[in-house]
Structures are given as C-alpha cells and as structure tokens.
Backbone atoms as SQL, in Angstrom:
CREATE TABLE atoms (id INTEGER PRIMARY KEY, chain TEXT, resi INTEGER, resn TEXT, atom TEXT, x REAL, y REAL, z REAL);
INSERT INTO atoms VALUES
  (1, 'A', 1, 'UNK', 'N', 197.256, -202.307, -37.840),
  (2, 'A', 1, 'UNK', 'CA', 197.949, -201.349, -38.244),
  (3, 'A', 1, 'UNK', 'C', 199.648, -201.531, -38.367),
  (4, 'A', 2, 'UNK', 'N', 200.431, -200.656, -39.037),
  (5, 'A', 2, 'UNK', 'CA', 201.341, -200.955, -39.280),
  (6, 'A', 2, 'UNK', 'C', 202.346, -199.597, -38.877),
  (7, 'A', 3, 'UNK', 'N', 203.591, -200.242, -38.041),
  (8, 'A', 3, 'UNK', 'CA', 204.358, -199.817, -37.515),
  (9, 'A', 3, 'UNK', 'C', 205.728, -199.060, -38.332),
  (10, 'A', 4, 'UNK', 'N', 206.100, -197.964, -38.709),
  (11, 'A', 4, 'UNK', 'CA', 207.376, -197.792, -39.560),
  (12, 'A', 4, 'UNK', 'C', 208.329, -197.207, -38.681),
  (13, 'A', 5, 'UNK', 'N', 209.198, -197.720, -38.427),
  (14, 'A', 5, 'UNK', 'CA', 210.974, -196.908, -37.342),
  (15, 'A', 5, 'UNK', 'C', 211.418, -196.419, -37.493),
  (16, 'A', 6, 'UNK', 'N', 211.079, -194.659, -37.382),
  (17, 'A', 6, 'UNK', 'CA', 211.722, -193.415, -38.107),
  (18, 'A', 6, 'UNK', 'C', 212.945, -193.001, -37.409),
  (19, 'A', 7, 'UNK', 'N', 212.806, -193.633, -35.961),
  (20, 'A', 7, 'UNK', 'CA', 214.323, -192.982, -35.614),
  (21, 'A', 7, 'UNK', 'C', 214.330, -193.346, -34.071),
  (22, 'A', 8, 'UNK', 'N', 215.626, -193.876, -34.033),
  (23, 'A', 8, 'UNK', 'CA', 216.174, -194.793, -32.624),
  (24, 'A', 8, 'UNK', 'C', 216.494, -193.175, -31.331),
  (25, 'A', 9, 'UNK', 'N', 216.011, -192.988, -30.301),
  (26, 'A', 9, 'UNK', 'CA', 216.392, -192.203, -29.642),
  (27, 'A', 9, 'UNK', 'C', 217.145, -192.631, -27.987),
  (28, 'A', 10, 'UNK', 'N', 218.443, -192.401, -27.647),
  (29, 'A', 10, 'UNK', 'CA', 218.818, -192.608, -26.669),
  (30, 'A', 10, 'UNK', 'C', 218.731, -191.475, -25.860),
  (31, 'A', 11, 'UNK', 'N', 217.605, -191.605, -24.557),
  (32, 'A', 11, 'UNK', 'CA', 217.336, -190.670, -23.590),
  (33, 'A', 11, 'UNK', 'C', 218.187, -191.123, -22.348),
  (34, 'A', 12, 'UNK', 'N', 218.636, -190.006, -21.942),
  (35, 'A', 12, 'UNK', 'CA', 218.965, -189.964, -20.606),
  (36, 'A', 12, 'UNK', 'C', 218.582, -189.446, -19.302),
  (37, 'A', 13, 'UNK', 'N', 218.053, -189.440, -18.645),
  (38, 'A', 13, 'UNK', 'CA', 217.301, -188.688, -17.535),
  (39, 'A', 13, 'UNK', 'C', 218.763, -188.092, -16.173),
  (40, 'A', 14, 'UNK', 'N', 218.837, -187.034, -16.044),
  (41, 'A', 14, 'UNK', 'CA', 219.987, -186.680, -15.398),
  (42, 'A', 14, 'UNK', 'C', 219.485, -186.207, -13.883),
  (43, 'A', 15, 'UNK', 'N', 219.673, -186.308, -12.914),
  (44, 'A', 15, 'UNK', 'CA', 219.135, -185.436, -11.270),
  (45, 'A', 15, 'UNK', 'C', 220.393, -185.239, -10.948),
  (46, 'A', 16, 'UNK', 'N', 220.266, -183.269, -10.546),
  (47, 'A', 16, 'UNK', 'CA', 221.151, -182.464, -11.097),
  (48, 'A', 16, 'UNK', 'C', 220.878, -181.285, -9.622),
  (49, 'A', 17, 'UNK', 'N', 221.938, -181.813, -8.633),
  (50, 'A', 17, 'UNK', 'CA', 221.930, -180.752, -7.311),
  (51, 'A', 17, 'UNK', 'C', 221.193, -179.231, -8.204),
  (52, 'A', 18, 'UNK', 'N', 220.580, -178.257, -6.826),
  (53, 'A', 18, 'UNK', 'CA', 220.304, -177.250, -7.641),
  (54, 'A', 18, 'UNK', 'C', 221.648, -176.345, -7.716),
  (55, 'A', 19, 'UNK', 'N', 222.188, -176.641, -6.757),
  (56, 'A', 19, 'UNK', 'CA', 224.060, -175.928, -6.828),
  (57, 'A', 19, 'UNK', 'C', 224.853, -176.186, -7.892),
  (58, 'A', 20, 'UNK', 'N', 224.199, -177.412, -9.166),
  (59, 'A', 20, 'UNK', 'CA', 225.213, -177.640, -9.591),
  (60, 'A', 20, 'UNK', 'C', 224.208, -177.787, -11.688),
  (61, 'A', 21, 'UNK', 'N', 223.124, -177.427, -11.255),
  (62, 'A', 21, 'UNK', 'CA', 222.216, -176.934, -12.557),
  (63, 'A', 21, 'UNK', 'C', 222.630, -176.396, -13.630),
  (64, 'A', 22, 'UNK', 'N', 222.906, -174.742, -13.161),
  (65, 'A', 22, 'UNK', 'CA', 223.728, -173.857, -13.975),
  (66, 'A', 22, 'UNK', 'C', 224.910, -174.344, -14.786),
  (67, 'A', 23, 'UNK', 'N', 225.916, -175.354, -14.405),
  (68, 'A', 23, 'UNK', 'CA', 226.741, -175.515, -14.696),
  (69, 'A', 23, 'UNK', 'C', 226.622, -176.465, -15.534),
  (70, 'A', 24, 'UNK', 'N', 225.693, -177.690, -15.139),
  (71, 'A', 24, 'UNK', 'CA', 225.312, -178.940, -16.151),
  (72, 'A', 24, 'UNK', 'C', 224.679, -178.726, -17.112),
  (73, 'A', 25, 'UNK', 'N', 223.984, -177.727, -17.270),
  (74, 'A', 25, 'UNK', 'CA', 223.381, -177.171, -18.398),
  (75, 'A', 25, 'UNK', 'C', 224.549, -176.422, -19.622),
  (76, 'A', 26, 'UNK', 'N', 225.307, -175.537, -18.839),
  (77, 'A', 26, 'UNK', 'CA', 226.433, -175.152, -19.716),
  (78, 'A', 26, 'UNK', 'C', 227.096, -176.136, -20.330),
  (79, 'A', 27, 'UNK', 'N', 227.368, -177.187, -19.732),
  (80, 'A', 27, 'UNK', 'CA', 227.807, -177.961, -20.196),
  (81, 'A', 27, 'UNK', 'C', 227.862, -179.357, -20.977),
  (82, 'A', 28, 'UNK', 'N', 226.060, -179.454, -21.370),
  (83, 'A', 28, 'UNK', 'CA', 225.465, -180.270, -22.102),
  (84, 'A', 28, 'UNK', 'C', 225.818, -179.091, -23.421),
  (85, 'A', 29, 'UNK', 'N', 225.445, -177.723, -23.239),
  (86, 'A', 29, 'UNK', 'CA', 225.044, -177.274, -24.571),
  (87, 'A', 29, 'UNK', 'C', 226.906, -176.792, -25.169),
  (88, 'A', 30, 'UNK', 'N', 227.706, -176.303, -24.159),
  (89, 'A', 30, 'UNK', 'CA', 228.920, -176.745, -24.638),
  (90, 'A', 30, 'UNK', 'C', 229.688, -177.650, -25.271),
  (91, 'A', 31, 'UNK', 'N', 229.467, -179.225, -24.170),
  (92, 'A', 31, 'UNK', 'CA', 230.129, -179.839, -24.506),
  (93, 'A', 31, 'UNK', 'C', 229.796, -181.011, -25.188),
  (94, 'A', 32, 'UNK', 'N', 228.752, -181.850, -24.665),
  (95, 'A', 32, 'UNK', 'CA', 228.015, -182.986, -24.455),
  (96, 'A', 32, 'UNK', 'C', 227.401, -182.812, -26.314),
  (97, 'A', 33, 'UNK', 'N', 226.449, -181.748, -26.125),
  (98, 'A', 33, 'UNK', 'CA', 225.544, -181.896, -27.618),
  (99, 'A', 33, 'UNK', 'C', 226.489, -181.626, -28.723),
  (100, 'A', 34, 'UNK', 'N', 227.271, -180.476, -28.649),
  (101, 'A', 34, 'UNK', 'CA', 228.840, -180.358, -29.919),
  (102, 'A', 34, 'UNK', 'C', 229.402, -181.581, -30.332),
  (103, 'A', 35, 'UNK', 'N', 229.815, -182.620, -29.135),
  (104, 'A', 35, 'UNK', 'CA', 230.831, -183.746, -29.623),
  (105, 'A', 35, 'UNK', 'C', 229.897, -184.990, -29.829),
  (106, 'A', 36, 'UNK', 'N', 228.872, -184.754, -29.605),
  (107, 'A', 36, 'UNK', 'CA', 227.966, -185.797, -29.748),
  (108, 'A', 36, 'UNK', 'C', 227.501, -186.001, -31.264),
  (109, 'A', 37, 'UNK', 'N', 226.785, -184.673, -31.659),
  (110, 'A', 37, 'UNK', 'CA', 226.377, -184.377, -32.967),
  (111, 'A', 37, 'UNK', 'C', 227.128, -184.398, -33.950),
  (112, 'A', 38, 'UNK', 'N', 228.457, -184.018, -33.691),
  (113, 'A', 38, 'UNK', 'CA', 229.492, -183.718, -34.618),
  (114, 'A', 38, 'UNK', 'C', 230.348, -185.267, -35.028),
  (115, 'A', 39, 'UNK', 'N', 229.544, -186.145, -34.124),
  (116, 'A', 39, 'UNK', 'CA', 229.702, -187.535, -34.810),
  (117, 'A', 39, 'UNK', 'C', 228.870, -188.495, -36.341),
  (118, 'A', 40, 'UNK', 'N', 229.384, -189.380, -36.454),
  (119, 'A', 40, 'UNK', 'CA', 228.183, -189.412, -37.588),
  (120, 'A', 40, 'UNK', 'C', 227.520, -190.239, -37.030),
  (121, 'A', 41, 'UNK', 'N', 227.503, -190.892, -35.832),
  (122, 'A', 41, 'UNK', 'CA', 226.705, -191.529, -35.482),
  (123, 'A', 41, 'UNK', 'C', 225.230, -191.118, -34.667),
  (124, 'A', 42, 'UNK', 'N', 225.367, -189.990, -34.393),
  (125, 'A', 42, 'UNK', 'CA', 224.502, -188.990, -33.822),
  (126, 'A', 42, 'UNK', 'C', 223.839, -188.272, -34.515),
  (127, 'A', 43, 'UNK', 'N', 222.786, -188.290, -35.191),
  (128, 'A', 43, 'UNK', 'CA', 222.025, -186.862, -36.069),
  (129, 'A', 43, 'UNK', 'C', 221.502, -185.599, -35.289),
  (130, 'A', 44, 'UNK', 'N', 221.072, -185.979, -34.352),
  (131, 'A', 44, 'UNK', 'CA', 220.419, -184.257, -33.620),
  (132, 'A', 44, 'UNK', 'C', 220.606, -185.031, -32.209),
  (133, 'A', 45, 'UNK', 'N', 220.651, -183.454, -31.179),
  (134, 'A', 45, 'UNK', 'CA', 220.628, -184.212, -29.509),
  (135, 'A', 45, 'UNK', 'C', 219.499, -182.674, -29.203),
  (136, 'A', 46, 'UNK', 'N', 219.182, -182.849, -27.734),
  (137, 'A', 46, 'UNK', 'CA', 218.615, -181.797, -27.123),
  (138, 'A', 46, 'UNK', 'C', 218.858, -182.087, -25.711),
  (139, 'A', 47, 'UNK', 'N', 218.233, -180.768, -25.446),
  (140, 'A', 47, 'UNK', 'CA', 218.120, -181.124, -23.473),
  (141, 'A', 47, 'UNK', 'C', 217.239, -180.434, -23.026),
  (142, 'A', 48, 'UNK', 'N', 216.232, -180.953, -22.228),
  (143, 'A', 48, 'UNK', 'CA', 215.012, -180.781, -22.049),
  (144, 'A', 48, 'UNK', 'C', 215.236, -180.781, -20.188),
  (145, 'A', 49, 'UNK', 'N', 214.346, -179.769, -19.877),
  (146, 'A', 49, 'UNK', 'CA', 213.689, -179.999, -18.210),
  (147, 'A', 49, 'UNK', 'C', 212.902, -180.543, -18.200),
  (148, 'A', 50, 'UNK', 'N', 212.952, -181.431, -17.000),
  (149, 'A', 50, 'UNK', 'CA', 211.835, -182.501, -16.532),
  (150, 'A', 50, 'UNK', 'C', 211.007, -181.441, -15.869),
  (151, 'A', 51, 'UNK', 'N', 209.554, -181.259, -15.982),
  (152, 'A', 51, 'UNK', 'CA', 209.000, -180.673, -15.195),
  (153, 'A', 51, 'UNK', 'C', 208.447, -181.443, -14.087),
  (154, 'A', 52, 'UNK', 'N', 207.949, -182.848, -14.441),
  (155, 'A', 52, 'UNK', 'CA', 207.088, -183.517, -13.788),
  (156, 'A', 52, 'UNK', 'C', 207.737, -183.889, -12.543),
  (157, 'A', 53, 'UNK', 'N', 209.084, -183.775, -11.969),
  (158, 'A', 53, 'UNK', 'CA', 209.421, -184.375, -11.182),
  (159, 'A', 53, 'UNK', 'C', 210.825, -183.418, -10.571),
  (160, 'A', 54, 'UNK', 'N', 209.980, -182.264, -10.365),
  (161, 'A', 54, 'UNK', 'CA', 210.690, -181.179, -9.511),
  (162, 'A', 54, 'UNK', 'C', 210.763, -181.419, -7.560),
  (163, 'A', 55, 'UNK', 'N', 212.220, -181.405, -7.353),
  (164, 'A', 55, 'UNK', 'CA', 212.385, -181.678, -6.122),
  (165, 'A', 55, 'UNK', 'C', 212.559, -180.161, -5.847),
  (166, 'A', 56, 'UNK', 'N', 213.082, -180.228, -4.298),
  (167, 'A', 56, 'UNK', 'CA', 213.560, -178.969, -3.731),
  (168, 'A', 56, 'UNK', 'C', 214.845, -178.429, -4.037),
  (169, 'A', 57, 'UNK', 'N', 215.576, -180.130, -3.653),
  (170, 'A', 57, 'UNK', 'CA', 217.176, -179.870, -3.674),
  (171, 'A', 57, 'UNK', 'C', 217.645, -180.126, -5.199),
  (172, 'A', 58, 'UNK', 'N', 216.888, -180.685, -6.239),
  (173, 'A', 58, 'UNK', 'CA', 217.475, -180.568, -7.227),
  (174, 'A', 58, 'UNK', 'C', 216.303, -180.509, -8.350),
  (175, 'A', 59, 'UNK', 'N', 217.177, -180.652, -9.704),
  (176, 'A', 59, 'UNK', 'CA', 216.893, -180.329, -11.045),
  (177, 'A', 59, 'UNK', 'C', 216.797, -181.730, -11.891),
  (178, 'A', 60, 'UNK', 'N', 215.734, -182.038, -12.329),
  (179, 'A', 60, 'UNK', 'CA', 215.662, -183.213, -13.855),
  (180, 'A', 60, 'UNK', 'C', 216.009, -182.757, -14.805),
  (181, 'A', 61, 'UNK', 'N', 216.540, -183.413, -15.837),
  (182, 'A', 61, 'UNK', 'CA', 217.277, -182.878, -17.049),
  (183, 'A', 61, 'UNK', 'C', 216.925, -184.081, -18.008),
  (184, 'A', 62, 'UNK', 'N', 216.397, -184.059, -19.216),
  (185, 'A', 62, 'UNK', 'CA', 216.788, -185.019, -20.201),
  (186, 'A', 62, 'UNK', 'C', 217.583, -184.786, -21.257),
  (187, 'A', 63, 'UNK', 'N', 218.553, -185.595, -21.879),
  (188, 'A', 63, 'UNK', 'CA', 219.308, -185.678, -22.726),
  (189, 'A', 63, 'UNK', 'C', 219.007, -186.507, -23.949),
  (190, 'A', 64, 'UNK', 'N', 218.147, -186.198, -25.127),
  (191, 'A', 64, 'UNK', 'CA', 217.904, -186.939, -26.309),
  (192, 'A', 64, 'UNK', 'C', 219.128, -187.278, -27.045),
  (193, 'A', 65, 'UNK', 'N', 219.335, -187.679, -27.523),
  (194, 'A', 65, 'UNK', 'CA', 220.272, -188.143, -28.524),
  (195, 'A', 65, 'UNK', 'C', 219.714, -189.012, -29.677),
  (196, 'A', 66, 'UNK', 'N', 219.678, -188.672, -30.783),
  (197, 'A', 66, 'UNK', 'CA', 218.733, -189.025, -31.832),
  (198, 'A', 66, 'UNK', 'C', 219.721, -189.862, -33.333),
  (199, 'A', 67, 'UNK', 'N', 219.188, -191.084, -33.426),
  (200, 'A', 67, 'UNK', 'CA', 220.008, -191.857, -34.365),
  (201, 'A', 67, 'UNK', 'C', 218.984, -192.528, -35.432),
  (202, 'A', 68, 'UNK', 'N', 220.240, -192.720, -36.291),
  (203, 'A', 68, 'UNK', 'CA', 219.314, -193.721, -37.405),
  (204, 'A', 68, 'UNK', 'C', 219.090, -195.487, -37.216),
  (205, 'A', 69, 'UNK', 'N', 220.018, -195.823, -36.018),
  (206, 'A', 69, 'UNK', 'CA', 220.023, -197.493, -36.036),
  (207, 'A', 69, 'UNK', 'C', 220.566, -197.509, -34.814),
  (208, 'A', 70, 'UNK', 'N', 219.721, -198.938, -34.014),
  (209, 'A', 70, 'UNK', 'CA', 220.879, -199.247, -32.449),
  (210, 'A', 70, 'UNK', 'C', 222.267, -199.035, -32.561),
  (211, 'A', 71, 'UNK', 'N', 222.505, -199.505, -34.003),
  (212, 'A', 71, 'UNK', 'CA', 224.141, -199.839, -33.914),
  (213, 'A', 71, 'UNK', 'C', 224.837, -198.628, -33.956),
  (214, 'A', 72, 'UNK', 'N', 223.957, -197.313, -34.383),
  (215, 'A', 72, 'UNK', 'CA', 224.724, -196.206, -34.679),
  (216, 'A', 72, 'UNK', 'C', 224.857, -195.798, -33.081),
  (217, 'A', 73, 'UNK', 'N', 224.124, -195.955, -32.091),
  (218, 'A', 73, 'UNK', 'CA', 223.785, -195.318, -30.623),
  (219, 'A', 73, 'UNK', 'C', 224.828, -196.425, -30.112),
  (220, 'A', 74, 'UNK', 'N', 224.816, -197.745, -30.223),
  (221, 'A', 74, 'UNK', 'CA', 225.705, -198.402, -29.435),
  (222, 'A', 74, 'UNK', 'C', 226.990, -198.168, -29.673),
  (223, 'A', 75, 'UNK', 'N', 227.488, -197.750, -31.069),
  (224, 'A', 75, 'UNK', 'CA', 229.230, -197.336, -31.365),
  (225, 'A', 75, 'UNK', 'C', 229.056, -196.315, -30.595),
  (226, 'A', 76, 'UNK', 'N', 228.065, -195.232, -30.840),
  (227, 'A', 76, 'UNK', 'CA', 228.264, -193.542, -29.839),
  (228, 'A', 76, 'UNK', 'C', 228.632, -193.882, -28.227),
  (229, 'A', 77, 'UNK', 'N', 227.543, -194.670, -27.630),
  (230, 'A', 77, 'UNK', 'CA', 227.763, -194.787, -26.579),
  (231, 'A', 77, 'UNK', 'C', 228.954, -195.438, -25.913),
  (232, 'A', 78, 'UNK', 'N', 228.958, -196.750, -26.400),
  (233, 'A', 78, 'UNK', 'CA', 230.177, -197.517, -26.367),
  (234, 'A', 78, 'UNK', 'C', 231.919, -196.962, -26.232),
  (235, 'A', 79, 'UNK', 'N', 231.924, -195.826, -27.416),
  (236, 'A', 79, 'UNK', 'CA', 233.197, -194.862, -27.344),
  (237, 'A', 79, 'UNK', 'C', 232.926, -193.557, -26.545),
  (238, 'A', 80, 'UNK', 'N', 232.469, -192.333, -27.717),
  (239, 'A', 80, 'UNK', 'CA', 232.714, -191.347, -27.008),
  (240, 'A', 80, 'UNK', 'C', 231.458, -190.922, -26.336),
  (241, 'A', 81, 'UNK', 'N', 230.581, -191.842, -25.962),
  (242, 'A', 81, 'UNK', 'CA', 229.589, -191.728, -24.897),
  (243, 'A', 81, 'UNK', 'C', 230.033, -191.806, -23.441),
  (244, 'A', 82, 'UNK', 'N', 231.155, -192.420, -23.533),
  (245, 'A', 82, 'UNK', 'CA', 231.560, -193.473, -22.409),
  (246, 'A', 82, 'UNK', 'C', 232.391, -192.346, -21.811),
  (247, 'A', 83, 'UNK', 'N', 233.224, -191.862, -22.996),
  (248, 'A', 83, 'UNK', 'CA', 234.499, -190.334, -22.550),
  (249, 'A', 83, 'UNK', 'C', 233.539, -189.186, -22.058),
  (250, 'A', 84, 'UNK', 'N', 232.328, -189.229, -22.539),
  (251, 'A', 84, 'UNK', 'CA', 232.007, -188.348, -22.072),
  (252, 'A', 84, 'UNK', 'C', 231.175, -187.970, -20.788),
  (253, 'A', 85, 'UNK', 'N', 230.548, -189.352, -20.465),
  (254, 'A', 85, 'UNK', 'CA', 229.979, -189.750, -19.515),
  (255, 'A', 85, 'UNK', 'C', 231.150, -189.646, -18.207),
  (256, 'A', 86, 'UNK', 'N', 232.520, -190.255, -18.250),
  (257, 'A', 86, 'UNK', 'CA', 233.648, -190.009, -17.361),
  (258, 'A', 86, 'UNK', 'C', 234.173, -189.041, -17.162),
  (259, 'A', 87, 'UNK', 'N', 233.849, -187.891, -17.986),
  (260, 'A', 87, 'UNK', 'CA', 234.068, -186.383, -17.942),
  (261, 'A', 87, 'UNK', 'C', 233.461, -185.781, -16.995),
  (262, 'A', 88, 'UNK', 'N', 232.393, -185.857, -17.380),
  (263, 'A', 88, 'UNK', 'CA', 230.805, -185.188, -16.660),
  (264, 'A', 88, 'UNK', 'C', 230.975, -186.015, -15.316),
  (265, 'A', 89, 'UNK', 'N', 231.222, -186.685, -15.084),
  (266, 'A', 89, 'UNK', 'CA', 231.391, -187.678, -13.524),
  (267, 'A', 89, 'UNK', 'C', 232.754, -186.887, -12.966),
  (268, 'A', 90, 'UNK', 'N', 233.903, -186.588, -13.185),
  (269, 'A', 90, 'UNK', 'CA', 234.434, -186.111, -13.106),
  (270, 'A', 90, 'UNK', 'C', 234.340, -184.689, -12.841),
  (271, 'A', 91, 'UNK', 'N', 233.794, -183.771, -13.393),
  (272, 'A', 91, 'UNK', 'CA', 233.326, -182.547, -13.187),
  (273, 'A', 91, 'UNK', 'C', 232.889, -182.503, -12.097),
  (274, 'A', 92, 'UNK', 'N', 231.711, -183.438, -12.057),
  (275, 'A', 92, 'UNK', 'CA', 230.641, -182.817, -11.159),
  (276, 'A', 92, 'UNK', 'C', 231.133, -183.748, -9.955),
  (277, 'A', 93, 'UNK', 'N', 232.334, -184.087, -10.014),
  (278, 'A', 93, 'UNK', 'CA', 232.283, -185.396, -8.482),
  (279, 'A', 93, 'UNK', 'C', 231.113, -186.100, -8.176),
  (280, 'A', 94, 'UNK', 'N', 230.878, -186.693, -9.215),
  (281, 'A', 94, 'UNK', 'CA', 229.389, -187.746, -8.625),
  (282, 'A', 94, 'UNK', 'C', 228.698, -187.119, -8.567),
  (283, 'A', 95, 'UNK', 'N', 228.546, -186.061, -8.213),
  (284, 'A', 95, 'UNK', 'CA', 226.853, -185.156, -7.374),
  (285, 'A', 95, 'UNK', 'C', 225.675, -185.723, -9.023),
  (286, 'A', 96, 'UNK', 'N', 225.935, -185.865, -10.132),
  (287, 'A', 96, 'UNK', 'CA', 224.865, -185.966, -10.617),
  (288, 'A', 96, 'UNK', 'C', 224.501, -187.368, -11.103),
  (289, 'A', 97, 'UNK', 'N', 223.512, -187.986, -11.055),
  (290, 'A', 97, 'UNK', 'CA', 223.347, -189.343, -11.286),
  (291, 'A', 97, 'UNK', 'C', 222.109, -189.110, -12.798),
  (292, 'A', 98, 'UNK', 'N', 222.664, -190.669, -13.556),
  (293, 'A', 98, 'UNK', 'CA', 221.886, -190.567, -14.738),
  (294, 'A', 98, 'UNK', 'C', 221.366, -192.203, -15.052),
  (295, 'A', 99, 'UNK', 'N', 220.060, -192.270, -15.838),
  (296, 'A', 99, 'UNK', 'CA', 219.889, -193.747, -16.214),
  (297, 'A', 99, 'UNK', 'C', 218.967, -193.122, -17.457),
  (298, 'A', 100, 'UNK', 'N', 219.893, -193.983, -18.670),
  (299, 'A', 100, 'UNK', 'CA', 219.480, -194.325, -19.898),
  (300, 'A', 100, 'UNK', 'C', 217.821, -194.729, -20.189),
  (301, 'A', 101, 'UNK', 'N', 217.292, -194.758, -21.319),
  (302, 'A', 101, 'UNK', 'CA', 216.252, -195.362, -22.078),
  (303, 'A', 101, 'UNK', 'C', 216.633, -195.449, -23.409),
  (304, 'A', 102, 'UNK', 'N', 216.873, -196.354, -23.942),
  (305, 'A', 102, 'UNK', 'CA', 216.647, -196.747, -25.474),
  (306, 'A', 102, 'UNK', 'C', 214.855, -196.183, -25.876),
  (307, 'A', 103, 'UNK', 'N', 214.669, -195.883, -26.979),
  (308, 'A', 103, 'UNK', 'CA', 213.241, -195.232, -27.662),
  (309, 'A', 103, 'UNK', 'C', 213.454, -195.646, -28.540),
  (310, 'A', 104, 'UNK', 'N', 212.507, -196.011, -29.193),
  (311, 'A', 104, 'UNK', 'CA', 212.203, -196.497, -30.969),
  (312, 'A', 104, 'UNK', 'C', 211.002, -195.624, -31.155),
  (313, 'A', 105, 'UNK', 'N', 211.218, -194.246, -32.371),
  (314, 'A', 105, 'UNK', 'CA', 210.347, -193.186, -32.660),
  (315, 'A', 105, 'UNK', 'C', 209.448, -193.956, -33.744),
  (316, 'A', 106, 'UNK', 'N', 208.323, -194.354, -33.878),
  (317, 'A', 106, 'UNK', 'CA', 207.200, -195.052, -34.288),
  (318, 'A', 106, 'UNK', 'C', 206.180, -194.173, -34.981),
  (319, 'A', 107, 'UNK', 'N', 206.117, -194.543, -36.405),
  (320, 'A', 107, 'UNK', 'CA', 204.961, -193.764, -36.919),
  (321, 'A', 107, 'UNK', 'C', 203.812, -194.406, -37.533),
  (322, 'A', 108, 'UNK', 'N', 202.663, -194.531, -36.764),
  (323, 'A', 108, 'UNK', 'CA', 201.849, -195.383, -37.504),
  (324, 'A', 108, 'UNK', 'C', 200.730, -195.046, -38.807),
  (325, 'A', 109, 'UNK', 'N', 200.178, -195.789, -39.086),
  (326, 'A', 109, 'UNK', 'CA', 199.671, -195.859, -40.601),
  (327, 'A', 109, 'UNK', 'C', 197.988, -196.693, -40.929);
C-alpha cells in the first residue's frame, strides 16, 4: 500500500471543569480559532467535545489545527500558539489542562 501525506494536524485534548466549560468554548471560538486560522501557518481549526471521556466534574474537548507541514505547525506553536496557551492559563487560572498530539492524515491507494 502506498501512503500519501495529505495534512498535518495538531490535536490538543483539554480537560475543563464543568464550571468553566461554557467560557472555554466561547474563548476557543472567539479567540483561539480566529487567531490561529488568521496565521499563514494554520489552514483550518475545529473544536469538538470528546464524548468517550465524560466525567462528572469536567468536560473534555479537542482542538484540531490543520497545516500543510510540521514546519508550519512548529512555527505556529512556538510563536502564537505559546502566546495563546499562556493567555488561556491566565484566563482560567490553571484550571484547564491539555496535552498535544501531532497527527498525519494519510490517504491509501
């Protein structure tokens, strides 16, 4: 099978306390995604709720940012991504935790 790399995705999974979930979703839609997609490095972004990890006291979300290459994503994460992460940590006073995963979308023929 031959693989063709179609896209690189930076996925960040966030755990957000229930009391902050609404504000977190608003912040992602009004701040993070518009700033990320305004960059030359990020083509698209989306926010999803993770249904398979539901806890009583928190919600889990996935933010996916698509780029043409790992170089584009690295440049964005090292610059604007770091700034936005710092802003999020200040805004939510450290109550939101996240971890990132780098994904490569492949098409098989």
